[in-house]
C-alpha positions as CSV (number, residue, x, y, z in Angstrom):
1,M,0.4,-16.4,4.9
2,P,3.2,-16.7,2.2
3,P,6.4,-14.9,2.9
4,R,6.6,-11.4,1.7
5,K,9.4,-10.6,-1.2
6,N,11.8,-8.1,-0.1
7,Y,12.5,-5.4,-2.6
8,P,15.0,-2.2,-2.4
9,L,13.4,0.9,-3.3
10,R,14.8,4.0,-4.0
11,I,12.6,7.2,-3.9
12,S,13.0,10.8,-3.6
13,P,13.3,12.4,0.0
14,E,10.3,14.8,-1.0
15,L,8.2,11.8,-2.0
16,Y,9.2,9.7,1.2
17,A,8.4,12.7,3.6
18,A,5.3,12.8,1.7
19,L,4.3,9.2,2.2
20,E,5.6,9.3,5.7
21,R,3.1,12.1,6.5
22,W,0.2,10.4,4.6
23,A,1.3,7.1,6.7
24,A,1.0,8.9,10.1
25,D,-2.3,10.0,9.0
26,D,-3.4,6.7,8.2
27,L,-1.7,5.3,11.5
28,R,0.4,3.1,9.2
29,S,4.1,2.7,8.8
30,V,5.6,3.8,5.6
31,N,5.9,0.2,4.4
32,A,2.6,-0.5,4.9
33,Q,1.7,2.6,3.4
34,I,3.4,2.0,0.1
35,E,2.1,-1.9,0.2
36,Y,-1.2,-0.3,0.3
37,L,-0.9,2.4,-2.4
38,L,0.4,-0.3,-4.6
39,T,-2.2,-2.7,-4.2
40,R,-4.9,-0.5,-4.7
41,S,-3.5,0.9,-8.0
42,V,-2.9,-2.9,-9.1
43,R,-6.2,-3.9,-8.0
44,Q,-7.8,-0.6,-9.8
45,A,-5.9,-1.4,-13.2
46,G,-7.7,-5.2,-12.9
47,R,-4.4,-6.8,-12.6
48,L,-4.5,-8.6,-9.2
49,K,-5.9,-12.1,-9.3
50,E,-8.7,-13.5,-6.7
51,R,-6.4,-15.3,-4.6
52,E,-3.7,-12.2,-4.2
53,E,-6.9,-9.9,-3.2
54,A,-7.8,-12.1,-0.1
55,A,-4.3,-11.6,1.0
56,S,-4.2,-7.9,0.5
57,P,-4.1,-5.3,3.2
58,A,-7.2,-3.9,4.8
59,P,-8.8,-0.5,3.1
60,S,-7.8,2.9,5.2
61,P,-10.4,3.9,7.7
62,T,-10.3,7.2,6.0
63,E,-10.9,6.0,2.2
64,E,-14.3,6.4,1.1
65,T,-16.2,2.7,-0.2
66,P,-18.0,2.7,-3.4
């Protein structure tokens, strides 16, 4: 697996708290939850290449599949 890119992220305390609750519900860390949400959003926008899709995190157990 290629190395991951580190990137400092500044978000409001309210948004972080919401992400923290959501991550706990999905049994993920906040970092993994943010990466999952970004990956899902980029994939839905059609901007993720095939090669990158194979390395993306697995869907949440609570996420519905089409």
